[in-house]
N, CA and C atoms as an extended XYZ file, in Angstrom:
537
Properties=species:S:1:pos:R:3:atomname:S:1:resname:S:1:resid:I:1 pbc="F F F"
N         1.285       12.538       11.746 N   MET     1
C         2.278       11.654       11.147 CA  MET     1
C         1.907       11.392        9.686 C   MET     1
N         2.883       11.498        8.817 N   THR     2
C         2.662       11.274        7.391 CA  THR     2
C         2.483        9.786        7.120 C   THR     2
N         1.518        9.489        6.273 N   THR     3
C         1.274        8.108        5.871 CA  THR     3
C         1.405        7.985        4.354 C   THR     3
N         1.632        6.768        3.906 N   ILE     4
C         1.758        6.514        2.471 CA  ILE     4
C         0.417        6.767        1.798 C   ILE     4
N         0.462        7.609        0.769 N   GLN     5
C        -0.719        7.908       -0.032 CA  GLN     5
C        -0.278        8.342       -1.421 C   GLN     5
N        -1.238        8.506       -2.299 N   GLU     6
C        -0.942        8.858       -3.676 CA  GLU     6
C        -0.098       10.122       -3.762 C   GLU     6
N         0.854       10.104       -4.694 N   ASP     7
C         1.740       11.231       -4.998 CA  ASP     7
C         2.764       11.529       -3.914 C   ASP     7
N         3.037       10.568       -3.033 N   LEU     8
C         4.141       10.693       -2.081 CA  LEU     8
C         5.163        9.613       -2.418 C   LEU     8
N         6.434        9.888       -2.098 N   VAL     9
C         7.499        8.913       -2.307 CA  VAL     9
C         7.662        8.112       -1.020 C   VAL     9
N         7.566        6.793       -1.153 N   ALA    10
C         7.769        5.898       -0.021 CA  ALA    10
C         9.103        5.191       -0.197 C   ALA    10
N         9.835        5.049        0.904 N   SER    11
C        11.081        4.280        0.925 CA  SER    11
C        10.805        3.023        1.737 C   SER    11
N        11.082        1.870        1.140 N   ILE    12
C        10.807        0.604        1.821 CA  ILE    12
C        11.986       -0.353        1.696 C   ILE    12
N        12.147       -1.166        2.720 N   HIS    13
C        12.989       -2.354        2.613 CA  HIS    13
C        12.021       -3.509        2.443 C   HIS    13
N        12.358       -4.438        1.569 N   TYR    14
C        11.441       -5.539        1.286 CA  TYR    14
C        12.206       -6.829        1.078 C   TYR    14
N        11.507       -7.919        1.299 N   THR    15
C        11.959       -9.247        0.899 CA  THR    15
C        10.776       -9.900        0.207 C   THR    15
N        11.027      -10.443       -0.969 N   LEU    16
C        10.001      -11.113       -1.761 CA  LEU    16
C        10.331      -12.600       -1.809 C   LEU    16
N         9.337      -13.418       -1.430 N   LYS    17
C         9.513      -14.869       -1.451 CA  LYS    17
C         8.428      -15.512       -2.300 C   LYS    17
N         8.723      -16.715       -2.792 N   ASN    18
C         7.718      -17.492       -3.525 CA  ASN    18
C         6.978      -18.398       -2.545 C   ASN    18
N         6.077      -19.230       -3.067 N   ASP    19
C         5.288      -20.126       -2.220 CA  ASP    19
C         6.144      -21.103       -1.424 C   ASP    19
N         7.318      -21.452       -1.946 N   ASP    20
C         8.211      -22.386       -1.254 CA  ASP    20
C         9.054      -21.699       -0.187 C   ASP    20
N         8.943      -20.369       -0.073 N   GLY    21
C         9.721      -19.631        0.917 CA  GLY    21
C        11.094      -19.221        0.418 C   GLY    21
N        11.378      -19.459       -0.863 N   ASP    22
C        12.654      -19.055       -1.437 CA  ASP    22
C        12.651      -17.553       -1.678 C   ASP    22
N        13.758      -16.880       -1.328 N   VAL    23
C        13.864      -15.444       -1.563 CA  VAL    23
C        14.094      -15.205       -3.054 C   VAL    23
N        13.201      -14.416       -3.658 N   ILE    24
C        13.287      -14.064       -5.072 CA  ILE    24
C        14.045      -12.757       -5.235 C   ILE    24
N        13.794      -11.809       -4.327 N   ASP    25
C        14.429      -10.492       -4.389 CA  ASP    25
C        14.369       -9.877       -3.003 C   ASP    25
N        15.318       -8.999       -2.732 N   SER    26
C        15.351       -8.337       -1.432 CA  SER    26
C        16.191       -7.075       -1.520 C   SER    26
N        15.823       -6.098       -0.717 N   SER    27
C        16.627       -4.879       -0.622 CA  SER    27
C        17.590       -4.945        0.555 C   SER    27
N        17.564       -6.037        1.304 N   VAL    28
C        18.451       -6.191        2.465 CA  VAL    28
C        19.897       -6.059        2.005 C   VAL    28
N        20.641       -5.217        2.672 N   GLY    29
C        22.039       -4.984        2.325 CA  GLY    29
C        22.215       -3.948        1.232 C   GLY    29
N        21.129       -3.380        0.760 N   ARG    30
C        21.170       -2.338       -0.267 CA  ARG    30
C        20.393       -1.134        0.243 C   ARG    30
N        20.374       -0.078       -0.567 N   ASP    31
C        19.544        1.069       -0.237 CA  ASP    31
C        18.085        0.654       -0.308 C   ASP    31
N        17.223        1.318        0.470 N   PRO    32
C        15.802        0.994        0.356 CA  PRO    32
C        15.278        1.334       -1.034 C   PRO    32
N        14.215        0.686       -1.427 N   LEU    33
C        13.535        0.970       -2.677 CA  LEU    33
C        12.662        2.203       -2.461 C   LEU    33
N        12.801        3.183       -3.332 N   GLU    34
C        11.922        4.355       -3.310 CA  GLU    34
C        11.000        4.271       -4.511 C   GLU    34
N         9.730        4.565       -4.294 N   TYR    35
C         8.786        4.565       -5.406 CA  TYR    35
C         7.752        5.663       -5.169 C   TYR    35
N         7.155        6.139       -6.239 N   LEU    36
C         6.109        7.155       -6.181 CA  LEU    36
C         4.772        6.431       -6.085 C   LEU    36
N         4.136        6.557       -4.944 N   HIS    37
C         2.916        5.809       -4.663 CA  HIS    37
C         1.762        6.275       -5.557 C   HIS    37
N         1.000        5.302       -6.044 N   GLY    38
C        -0.167        5.597       -6.856 CA  GLY    38
C         0.114        5.713       -8.336 C   GLY    38
N         1.343        5.386       -8.749 N   HIS    39
C         1.698        5.534      -10.158 CA  HIS    39
C         2.091        4.211      -10.804 C   HIS    39
N         1.761        3.100      -10.156 N   GLY    40
C         2.005        1.786      -10.743 CA  GLY    40
C         3.464        1.399      -10.825 C   GLY    40
N         4.299        1.964       -9.959 N   ASN    41
C         5.725        1.641       -9.977 CA  ASN    41
C         6.059        0.331       -9.275 C   ASN    41
N         5.132       -0.180       -8.477 N   ILE    42
C         5.271       -1.497       -7.858 CA  ILE    42
C         3.960       -2.245       -8.124 C   ILE    42
N         3.940       -3.550       -7.885 N   VAL    43
C         2.731       -4.326       -8.165 CA  VAL    43
C         1.566       -3.804       -7.332 C   VAL    43
N         0.384       -3.857       -7.929 N   ALA    44
C        -0.815       -3.274       -7.325 CA  ALA    44
C        -1.127       -3.841       -5.944 C   ALA    44
N        -0.973       -5.133       -5.766 N   GLY    45
C        -1.295       -5.743       -4.477 CA  GLY    45
C        -0.429       -5.216       -3.348 C   GLY    45
N         0.848       -4.999       -3.621 N   LEU    46
C         1.735       -4.442       -2.595 CA  LEU    46
C         1.424       -2.968       -2.382 C   LEU    46
N         1.218       -2.243       -3.469 N   GLU    47
C         0.911       -0.824       -3.354 CA  GLU    47
C        -0.346       -0.615       -2.501 C   GLU    47
N        -1.371       -1.415       -2.733 N   ASN    48
C        -2.609       -1.302       -1.955 CA  ASN    48
C        -2.383       -1.624       -0.481 C   ASN    48
N        -1.535       -2.601       -0.192 N   ALA    49
C        -1.272       -2.993        1.197 CA  ALA    49
C        -0.507       -1.916        1.966 C   ALA    49
N         0.181       -1.021        1.248 N   LEU    50
C         0.996        0.007        1.907 CA  LEU    50
C         0.250        1.319        2.151 C   LEU    50
N        -0.928        1.469        1.569 N   ILE    51
C        -1.693        2.698        1.774 CA  ILE    51
C        -1.938        2.901        3.271 C   ILE    51
N        -1.635        4.100        3.752 N   GLY    52
C        -1.893        4.452        5.147 CA  GLY    52
C        -0.814        4.044        6.128 C   GLY    52
N         0.232        3.368        5.658 N   LYS    53
C         1.322        2.959        6.551 CA  LYS    53
C         2.264        4.132        6.789 C   LYS    53
N         2.936        4.113        7.931 N   SER    54
C         3.865        5.171        8.340 CA  SER    54
C         5.270        4.617        8.446 C   SER    54
N         6.253        5.510        8.487 N   ALA    55
C         7.643        5.099        8.694 CA  ALA    55
C         7.713        4.283        9.982 C   ALA    55
N         8.410        3.161        9.906 N   GLY    56
C         8.543        2.266       11.045 CA  GLY    56
C         7.565        1.103       11.016 C   GLY    56
N         6.500        1.212       10.216 N   ASP    57
C         5.533        0.118       10.112 CA  ASP    57
C         6.127       -1.045        9.333 C   ASP    57
N         5.732       -2.251        9.714 N   SER    58
C         6.103       -3.464        8.988 CA  SER    58
C         4.836       -4.111        8.469 C   SER    58
N         4.934       -4.698        7.286 N   VAL    59
C         3.778       -5.309        6.635 CA  VAL    59
C         4.211       -6.644        6.044 C   VAL    59
N         3.373       -7.658        6.227 N   LYS    60
C         3.515       -8.926        5.516 CA  LYS    60
C         2.264       -9.072        4.679 C   LYS    60
N         2.458       -9.312        3.393 N   VAL    61
C         1.304       -9.434        2.504 CA  VAL    61
C         1.597      -10.461        1.418 C   VAL    61
N         0.584      -11.268        1.120 N   SER    62
C         0.650      -12.191       -0.013 CA  SER    62
C        -0.182      -11.582       -1.130 C   SER    62
N         0.417      -11.495       -2.309 N   VAL    63
C        -0.214      -10.855       -3.448 CA  VAL    63
C        -0.545      -11.921       -4.486 C   VAL    63
N        -1.821      -11.981       -4.860 N   SER    64
C        -2.269      -12.957       -5.857 CA  SER    64
C        -1.692      -12.595       -7.226 C   SER    64
N        -1.621      -13.564       -8.133 N   PRO    65
C        -1.126      -13.252       -9.478 CA  PRO    65
C        -1.887      -12.104      -10.137 C   PRO    65
N        -3.195      -12.048       -9.915 N   GLU    66
C        -4.000      -10.996      -10.537 CA  GLU    66
C        -3.585       -9.606      -10.069 C   GLU    66
N        -3.101       -9.491       -8.843 N   ASP    67
C        -2.657       -8.203       -8.303 CA  ASP    67
C        -1.134       -8.073       -8.310 C   ASP    67
N        -0.477       -9.073       -8.913 N   GLY    68
C         0.974       -9.059       -9.021 CA  GLY    68
C         1.386       -8.886      -10.467 C   GLY    68
N         1.978       -9.933      -11.037 N   TYR    69
C         2.450       -9.873      -12.418 CA  TYR    69
C         1.511      -10.551      -13.396 C   TYR    69
N         0.281      -10.818      -12.950 N   GLY    70
C        -0.733      -11.366      -13.835 CA  GLY    70
C        -0.697      -12.882      -13.932 C   GLY    70
N        -1.733      -13.403      -14.568 N   LEU    71
C        -1.814      -14.831      -14.845 CA  LEU    71
C        -0.969      -15.135      -16.079 C   LEU    71
N        -0.578      -16.374      -16.226 N   VAL    72
C         0.163      -16.777      -17.412 CA  VAL    72
C        -0.780      -16.707      -18.609 C   VAL    72
N        -0.354      -16.023      -19.661 N   ASP    73
C        -1.132      -15.875      -20.888 CA  ASP    73
C        -0.462      -16.724      -21.965 C   ASP    73
N        -1.100      -17.831      -22.312 N   ASP    74
C        -0.525      -18.747      -23.307 CA  ASP    74
C        -0.323      -18.080      -24.660 C   ASP    74
N        -1.090      -17.027      -24.953 N   ASP    75
C        -0.936      -16.307      -26.223 CA  ASP    75
C         0.394      -15.548      -26.296 C   ASP    75
N         1.059      -15.384      -25.149 N   LEU    76
C         2.355      -14.688      -25.128 CA  LEU    76
C         3.536      -15.650      -25.308 C   LEU    76
N         3.247      -16.926      -25.494 N   VAL    77
C         4.286      -17.912      -25.819 CA  VAL    77
C         4.179      -18.141      -27.325 C   VAL    77
N         5.226      -17.716      -28.044 N   VAL    78
C         5.159      -17.700      -29.508 CA  VAL    78
C         6.385      -18.358      -30.131 C   VAL    78
N         6.171      -18.918      -31.326 N   ASP    79
C         7.270      -19.428      -32.143 CA  ASP    79
C         7.708      -18.295      -33.064 C   ASP    79
N         8.997      -18.030      -33.077 N   VAL    80
C         9.552      -16.954      -33.889 CA  VAL    80
C        10.614      -17.549      -34.806 C   VAL    80
N        10.611      -17.179      -36.091 N   PRO    81
C        11.692      -17.640      -36.962 CA  PRO    81
C        13.045      -17.224      -36.381 C   PRO    81
N        13.961      -18.153      -36.347 N   ARG    82
C        15.269      -17.928      -35.747 CA  ARG    82
C        15.973      -16.708      -36.337 C   ARG    82
N        15.815      -16.475      -37.631 N   ASP    83
C        16.525      -15.363      -38.261 CA  ASP    83
C        15.918      -13.994      -37.920 C   ASP    83
N        14.810      -13.958      -37.171 N   TYR    84
C        14.255      -12.687      -36.701 CA  TYR    84
C        15.037      -12.127      -35.516 C   TYR    84
N        15.834      -12.984      -34.884 N   LEU    85
C        16.554      -12.572      -33.676 CA  LEU    85
C        17.954      -12.090      -34.031 C   LEU    85
N        18.434      -11.067      -33.317 N   PRO    86
C        19.688      -10.416      -33.678 CA  PRO    86
C        20.963      -11.174      -33.293 C   PRO    86
N        20.846      -12.269      -32.577 N   ALA    87
C        22.044      -12.981      -32.123 CA  ALA    87
C        22.199      -14.304      -32.865 C   ALA    87
N        23.446      -14.683      -33.128 N   ASP    88
C        23.710      -15.974      -33.771 CA  ASP    88
C        23.634      -17.108      -32.761 C   ASP    88
N        24.215      -16.876      -31.585 N   GLU    89
C        24.218      -17.884      -30.518 CA  GLU    89
C        23.007      -17.648      -29.631 C   GLU    89
N        22.021      -18.530      -29.698 N   LEU    90
C        20.800      -18.403      -28.913 CA  LEU    90
C        20.712      -19.558      -27.934 C   LEU    90
N        20.248      -19.255      -26.708 N   GLU    91
C        20.064      -20.305      -25.719 CA  GLU    91
C        18.921      -19.938      -24.786 C   GLU    91
N        18.263      -20.944      -24.212 N   PRO    92
C        17.175      -20.681      -23.276 CA  PRO    92
C        17.630      -19.741      -22.153 C   PRO    92
N        16.718      -18.833      -21.797 N   GLY    93
C        17.012      -17.864      -20.737 CA  GLY    93
C        17.421      -16.503      -21.269 C   GLY    93
N        17.897      -16.451      -22.523 N   MET    94
C        18.247      -15.153      -23.106 CA  MET    94
C        16.976      -14.332      -23.244 C   MET    94
N        17.132      -12.994      -23.136 N   ARG    95
C        15.974      -12.108      -23.193 CA  ARG    95
C        16.147      -11.071      -24.294 C   ARG    95
N        15.022      -10.760      -24.933 N   PHE    96
C        14.994       -9.764      -25.993 CA  PHE    96
C        13.764       -8.888      -25.823 C   PHE    96
N        13.906       -7.629      -26.146 N   THR    97
C        12.770       -6.716      -26.159 CA  THR    97
C        12.255       -6.638      -27.583 C   THR    97
N        10.930       -6.732      -27.710 N   ALA    98
C        10.313       -6.677      -29.032 CA  ALA    98
C         9.131       -5.716      -29.001 C   ALA    98
N         8.916       -5.061      -30.131 N   GLU    99
C         7.753       -4.183      -30.285 CA  GLU    99
C         6.537       -5.062      -30.564 C   GLU    99
N         5.477       -4.868      -29.781 N   THR   100
C         4.223       -5.598      -29.989 CA  THR   100
C         3.101       -4.581      -30.195 C   THR   100
N         1.911       -5.057      -30.439 N   SER   101
C         0.770       -4.148      -30.604 CA  SER   101
C         0.465       -3.396      -29.318 C   SER   101
N         0.990       -3.901      -28.178 N   ASN   102
C         0.809       -3.238      -26.881 CA  ASN   102
C         2.072       -2.518      -26.425 C   ASN   102
N         2.982       -2.218      -27.343 N   GLY   103
C         4.231       -1.539      -26.986 CA  GLY   103
C         5.364       -2.533      -26.782 C   GLY   103
N         6.460       -2.057      -26.180 N   LEU   104
C         7.616       -2.921      -25.945 CA  LEU   104
C         7.278       -4.004      -24.929 C   LEU   104
N         7.758       -5.212      -25.180 N   ARG   105
C         7.563       -6.328      -24.257 CA  ARG   105
C         8.859       -7.126      -24.209 C   ARG   105
N         9.202       -7.579      -23.019 N   LEU   106
C        10.382       -8.406      -22.823 CA  LEU   106
C        10.001       -9.869      -23.041 C   LEU   106
N        10.756      -10.553      -23.895 N   PHE   107
C        10.545      -11.970      -24.167 CA  PHE   107
C        11.762      -12.763      -23.712 C   PHE   107
N        11.503      -13.955      -23.176 N   THR   108
C        12.564      -14.859      -22.740 CA  THR   108
C        12.541      -16.094      -23.633 C   THR   108
N        13.720      -16.500      -24.112 N   ILE   109
C        13.802      -17.714      -24.928 CA  ILE   109
C        13.555      -18.920      -24.033 C   ILE   109
N        12.613      -19.767      -24.475 N   VAL   110
C        12.282      -20.983      -23.745 CA  VAL   110
C        12.943      -22.190      -24.399 C   VAL   110
N        12.943      -22.196      -25.742 N   GLU   111
C        13.471      -23.345      -26.485 CA  GLU   111
C        14.039      -22.860      -27.816 C   GLU   111
N        15.173      -23.454      -28.210 N   VAL   112
C        15.804      -23.082      -29.473 CA  VAL   112
C        15.773      -24.289      -30.403 C   VAL   112
N        15.141      -24.100      -31.580 N   GLY   113
C        15.088      -25.153      -32.586 CA  GLY   113
C        15.949      -24.774      -33.779 C   GLY   113
N        15.979      -25.641      -34.778 N   GLU   114
C        16.768      -25.380      -35.986 CA  GLU   114
C        16.248      -24.155      -36.737 C   GLU   114
N        14.929      -24.054      -36.904 N   GLU   115
C        14.313      -22.988      -37.696 CA  GLU   115
C        13.591      -21.942      -36.858 C   GLU   115
N        13.073      -22.350      -35.678 N   THR   116
C        12.294      -21.431      -34.845 CA  THR   116
C        12.798      -21.410      -33.409 C   THR   116
N        12.384      -20.354      -32.713 N   VAL   117
C        12.715      -20.183      -31.302 CA  VAL   117
C        11.395      -19.951      -30.566 C   VAL   117
N        11.192      -20.664      -29.452 N   VAL   118
C        10.003      -20.445      -28.633 CA  VAL   118
C        10.340      -19.341      -27.636 C   VAL   118
N         9.524      -18.271      -27.702 N   MET   119
C         9.743      -17.100      -26.846 CA  MET   119
C         8.525      -16.931      -25.932 C   MET   119
N         8.774      -16.526      -24.684 N   ASP   120
C         7.698      -16.311      -23.713 CA  ASP   120
C         7.688      -14.847      -23.301 C   ASP   120
N         6.571      -14.163      -23.576 N   GLY   121
C         6.432      -12.754      -23.237 CA  GLY   121
C         5.781      -12.516      -21.889 C   GLY   121
N         5.490      -13.579      -21.143 N   ASN   122
C         4.959      -13.422      -19.793 CA  ASN   122
C         6.068      -12.947      -18.862 C   ASN   122
N         5.716      -12.166      -17.852 N   HIS   123
C         6.685      -11.801      -16.829 CA  HIS   123
C         7.140      -13.091      -16.161 C   HIS   123
N         8.414      -13.207      -15.785 N   PRO   124
C         8.896      -14.439      -15.141 CA  PRO   124
C         8.112      -14.825      -13.884 C   PRO   124
N         7.463      -13.864      -13.236 N   LEU   125
C         6.690      -14.166      -12.026 CA  LEU   125
C         5.184      -14.224      -12.287 C   LEU   125
N         4.785      -14.244      -13.562 N   ALA   126
C         3.363      -14.378      -13.888 CA  ALA   126
C         2.856      -15.707      -13.336 C   ALA   126
N         1.659      -15.672      -12.781 N   GLY   127
C         1.056      -16.878      -12.227 CA  GLY   127
C         1.499      -17.207      -10.815 C   GLY   127
N         2.442      -16.452      -10.284 N   GLU   128
C         2.988      -16.715       -8.951 CA  GLU   128
C         2.297      -15.859       -7.894 C   GLU   128
N         2.073      -16.440       -6.713 N   THR   129
C         1.668      -15.655       -5.556 CA  THR   129
C         2.945      -15.102       -4.953 C   THR   129
N         2.958      -13.799       -4.709 N   LEU   130
C         4.142      -13.105       -4.203 CA  LEU   130
C         3.977      -12.852       -2.708 C   LEU   130
N         4.988      -13.209       -1.927 N   HIS   131
C         4.932      -13.032       -0.474 CA  HIS   131
C         5.965      -11.979       -0.079 C   HIS   131
N         5.469      -10.813        0.337 N   PHE   132
C         6.322       -9.684        0.688 CA  PHE   132
C         6.386       -9.493        2.197 C   PHE   132
N         7.574       -9.176        2.671 N   GLU   133
C         7.789       -8.661        4.023 CA  GLU   133
C         8.404       -7.287        3.812 C   GLU   133
N         7.728       -6.256        4.314 N   VAL   134
C         8.119       -4.878        4.025 CA  VAL   134
C         8.256       -4.081        5.313 C   VAL   134
N         9.290       -3.236        5.360 N   GLU   135
C         9.432       -2.242        6.429 CA  GLU   135
C         9.425       -0.876        5.759 C   GLU   135
N         8.537       -0.002        6.205 N   VAL   136
C         8.487        1.363        5.686 CA  VAL   136
C         9.589        2.158        6.370 C   VAL   136
N        10.521        2.683        5.571 N   VAL   137
C        11.673        3.409        6.098 CA  VAL   137
C        11.396        4.910        6.147 C   VAL   137
N        10.716        5.427        5.140 N   GLY   138
C        10.455        6.857        5.107 CA  GLY   138
C         9.415        7.220        4.071 C   GLY   138
N         8.911        8.437        4.213 N   ILE   139
C         7.924        8.981        3.282 CA  ILE   139
C         8.289       10.435        3.060 C   ILE   139
N         8.243       10.880        1.798 N   ARG   140
C         8.582       12.270        1.507 CA  ARG   140
C         7.744       12.784        0.352 C   ARG   140
N         7.739       14.104        0.215 N   GLU   141
C         7.119       14.739       -0.951 CA  GLU   141
C         8.015       14.474       -2.164 C   GLU   141
N         7.441       14.286       -3.334 N   PRO   142
C         8.271       14.081       -4.529 CA  PRO   142
C         8.826       15.405       -5.033 C   PRO   142
N         9.928       15.315       -5.754 N   GLU   143
C        10.437       16.471       -6.485 CA  GLU   143
C         9.458       16.736       -7.633 C   GLU   143
N         9.362       17.972       -8.099 N   PRO   144
C         8.421       18.266       -9.197 CA  PRO   144
C         8.631       17.381      -10.428 C   PRO   144
N         9.903       17.098      -10.778 N   GLU   145
C        10.169       16.259      -11.951 CA  GLU   145
C         9.688       14.827      -11.725 C   GLU   145
N         9.847       14.331      -10.498 N   GLU   146
C         9.402       12.975      -10.202 CA  GLU   146
C         7.891       12.859      -10.381 C   GLU   146
N         7.171       13.832       -9.882 N   LEU   147
C         5.724       13.817      -10.011 CA  LEU   147
C         5.321       13.944      -11.482 C   LEU   147
N         5.991       14.821      -12.208 N   ALA   148
C         5.685       15.011      -13.633 CA  ALA   148
C         5.966       13.749      -14.445 C   ALA   148
N         7.041       13.033      -14.091 N   HIS   149
C         7.434       11.837      -14.838 CA  HIS   149
C         6.764       10.573      -14.316 C   HIS   149
N         6.201       10.637      -13.106 N   GLY   150
C         5.490        9.493      -12.548 CA  GLY   150
C         6.355        8.448      -11.892 C   GLY   150
N         7.612        8.819      -11.571 N   HIS   151
C         8.503        7.872      -10.900 CA  HIS   151
C         9.637        8.614      -10.209 C   HIS   151
N        10.321        7.907       -9.299 N   VAL   152
C        11.425        8.471       -8.531 CA  VAL   152
C        12.679        8.513       -9.382 C   VAL   152
N        13.464        9.581       -9.245 N   HIS   153
C        14.712        9.713       -9.988 CA  HIS   153
C        15.954        9.435       -9.159 C   HIS   153
N        15.876        9.567       -7.853 N   SER   154
C        17.063        9.364       -7.021 CA  SER   154
C        17.241        7.891       -6.719 C   SER   154
N        18.191        7.551       -5.848 N   GLY   155
C        18.508        6.167       -5.513 CA  GLY   155
C        17.264        5.345       -5.265 C   GLY   155
N        17.321        4.085       -5.653 N   GLY   156
C        16.202        3.191       -5.425 CA  GLY   156
C        15.122        3.304       -6.475 C   GLY   156
N        15.483        3.674       -7.702 N   HIS   157
C        14.498        3.785       -8.778 CA  HIS   157
C        13.676        2.502       -8.845 C   HIS   157
N        12.392        2.648       -8.705 N   ALA   158
C        11.500        1.489       -8.686 CA  ALA   158
C        11.491        0.801      -10.044 C   ALA   158
N        11.465       -0.502      -10.024 N   HIS   159
C        11.349       -1.273      -11.259 CA  HIS   159
C        10.523       -2.504      -10.991 C   HIS   159
N        10.254       -3.277      -12.031 N   ASP   160
C         9.358       -4.402      -11.902 CA  ASP   160
C        10.074       -5.754      -11.977 C   ASP   160
N        11.312       -5.748      -11.656 N   HIS   161
C        12.137       -6.954      -11.606 CA  HIS   161
C        12.317       -7.605      -12.960 C   HIS   161
N        12.026       -6.884      -14.038 N   ASP   162
C        12.270       -7.412      -15.372 CA  ASP   162
C        13.737       -7.270      -15.741 C   ASP   162
N        14.440       -6.394      -15.054 N   ASP   163
C        15.818       -6.033      -15.395 CA  ASP   163
C        15.897       -5.530      -16.820 C   ASP   163
N        14.820       -4.883      -17.287 N   ASP   164
C        14.788       -4.416      -18.669 CA  ASP   164
C        14.961       -2.917      -18.771 C   ASP   164
N        15.305       -2.235      -17.673 N   ASP   165
C        15.429       -0.784      -17.733 CA  ASP   165
C        16.436       -0.356      -18.791 C   ASP   165
N        17.555       -1.081      -18.909 N   ASP   166
C        18.569       -0.696      -19.881 CA  ASP   166
C        18.060       -0.875      -21.305 C   ASP   166
N        17.237       -1.900      -21.528 N   GLU   167
C        16.760       -2.187      -22.868 CA  GLU   167
C        15.626       -1.268      -23.284 C   GLU   167
N        14.914       -0.705      -22.306 N   ALA   168
C        13.740        0.093      -22.633 CA  ALA   168
C        14.108        1.481      -23.127 C   ALA   168
N        15.333        1.922      -22.852 N   GLY   169
C        15.746        3.255      -23.273 CA  GLY   169
C        15.324        4.298      -22.267 C   GLY   169
N        15.658        5.538      -22.531 N   GLY   170
C        15.317        6.619      -21.609 CA  GLY   170
C        13.826        6.871      -21.567 C   GLY   170
N        13.401        7.587      -20.535 N   CYS   171
C        11.971        7.828      -20.367 CA  CYS   171
C        11.458        8.903      -21.296 C   CYS   171
N        12.344        9.583      -22.003 N   GLY   172
C        11.917       10.593      -22.953 CA  GLY   172
C        11.757       11.981      -22.348 C   GLY   172
N        12.019       12.093      -21.056 N   HIS   173
C        11.891       13.384      -20.381 CA  HIS   173
C        13.240       14.030      -20.129 C   HIS   173
N        14.301       13.428      -20.656 N   GLY   174
C        15.639       13.992      -20.462 CA  GLY   174
C        16.198       13.773      -19.068 C   GLY   174
N        15.575       12.884      -18.288 N   CYS   175
C        16.050       12.673      -16.922 CA  CYS   175
C        17.075       11.557      -16.839 C   CYS   175
N        17.298       10.831      -17.932 N   GLY   176
C        18.311        9.785      -17.946 CA  GLY   176
C        17.829        8.475      -17.385 C   GLY   176
N        16.602        8.395      -16.931 N   CYS   177
C        16.118        7.128      -16.367 CA  CYS   177
C        15.312        6.385      -17.413 C   CYS   177
N        15.061        5.129      -17.148 N   ALA   178
C        14.240        4.316      -18.044 CA  ALA   178
C        12.950        3.984      -17.332 C   ALA   178
N        11.847        4.025      -18.044 N   HIS   179
C        10.574        3.574      -17.464 CA  HIS   179
C         9.621        3.144      -18.541 C   HIS   179
C-alpha cells in the first residue's frame, strides 16, 4: 500500500480550527487539497504528521506556531508613509504585497493615520496553534512538471491561506500557476 512520502502527491480533505474550535478553513464541500509532499506546500507540522499515512487514514493534529505560520514578529509591524501605498481609500484589513529584503511579503493594514499607515507583515495565523482534522483521500505519483516546479498543477493547488496567489504572479515556469 502506498503511503505519503516525499515527492508524492497527496490528496486530503481537511478542517482547520483555532483554539476556540472555530473553523478557519475547510475543504468540506470542495475538491480535496492536493499537495506535493516534502516541498513545503503545507505547514511543516501538518506535513510531518501525514508522513506514512495511507488513503483512508484520518489524522487529528495540533500544530504549534513554530511548526505552523511562525511566531508573531514585532519587527514585521511597520509604519509606512501613506503616499507609499497605491490606493487613495485605505482601511484596516486591506492587503498589499511589498518587496522586502526577504522577497515578496503580504502586508495587512492594521491602522490608517493621516500621514502613516500601520502595516503587519505577519501571516494572519502567526502565533496561533492550528488544529487540523484530515482524511487522506489519495496518493499518486507527480507529473514531471509538478516535481520540477515543486507543486501540484491540477485541481487543489496547495496554498498557505494567504490568498496571495493572484498577487504573487506566475511561478515563472510557464505553467500559469502562482507560487
